[in-house]
C-alpha positions as CSV (number, residue, x, y, z in Angstrom):
1,M,20.0,-26.3,51.3
2,D,19.9,-22.6,52.0
3,V,17.8,-20.8,49.5
4,S,17.5,-17.6,51.5
5,L,18.6,-15.5,48.6
6,F,15.6,-16.9,46.7
7,S,12.1,-15.5,47.3
8,I,8.8,-15.9,45.5
9,N,5.7,-15.0,47.3
10,H,3.3,-16.5,44.8
11,L,3.7,-18.2,41.4
12,L,0.8,-19.7,39.5
13,I,1.4,-21.7,36.3
14,K,-1.6,-23.0,34.5
15,F,-1.8,-26.7,33.5
16,K,-0.2,-27.4,30.2
17,S,1.4,-23.9,30.0
18,S,4.8,-23.2,28.7
19,V,7.0,-20.9,30.8
20,L,10.3,-19.2,30.0
21,I,12.7,-18.8,32.9
22,H,15.6,-16.6,32.1
23,G,18.2,-14.4,33.9
24,A,21.8,-13.9,34.5
25,S,24.0,-16.7,35.7
26,G,23.7,-17.4,39.4
27,K,20.2,-16.0,39.8
28,R,18.7,-19.3,41.0
29,K,16.9,-20.4,37.9
30,T,18.0,-24.0,38.4
31,T,17.1,-23.9,42.1
32,L,13.5,-22.9,41.1
33,L,13.3,-25.8,38.7
34,H,14.6,-28.2,41.4
35,L,12.0,-26.9,43.9
36,L,9.2,-27.3,41.3
37,A,10.3,-30.8,40.6
38,G,10.5,-31.7,44.3
39,L,14.3,-32.5,44.0
40,F,14.9,-29.7,46.6
41,L,12.6,-28.9,49.5
42,A,11.9,-25.3,50.4
43,D,13.5,-24.1,53.7
44,E,10.2,-22.3,54.4
45,G,6.8,-22.0,52.8
46,D,5.2,-24.6,50.6
47,V,5.6,-25.7,47.0
48,L,2.2,-26.9,45.7
49,L,1.8,-28.8,42.5
50,G,-1.9,-29.2,41.8
51,A,-3.4,-30.6,45.1
52,S,0.0,-32.0,46.2
53,N,2.2,-30.1,48.7
54,L,5.7,-31.3,47.7
55,S,7.0,-30.2,51.1
56,I,5.3,-33.0,53.0
57,L,5.6,-35.9,50.5
58,F,8.2,-38.7,50.7
59,V,10.9,-38.9,48.1
60,N,9.2,-41.7,46.2
61,E,5.9,-39.8,46.1
62,R,7.6,-36.7,44.6
63,A,9.3,-39.0,42.1
64,E,5.9,-40.4,41.0
65,I,4.6,-36.9,40.6
66,R,7.6,-36.0,38.4
67,K,7.1,-39.1,36.3
68,N,3.4,-38.6,35.7
69,N,3.0,-34.8,35.6
70,Q,6.2,-33.0,34.6
71,G,8.3,-33.1,31.5
């Protein structure tokens, strides 16, 4: 998946925080959520969730992280 129009240098969300993501249609909000959930893999860089680098995990490992840590 080409997410070249999407760039975040650094984003830190503290554990058990609530975050609002808003913007106009087509601005890649859903893409960001899919990256954070490990449903998409970043074309470059890393997506870290706690100590886990989602970019190097297998599909079933990412699913386990979603099940136990996201909601």
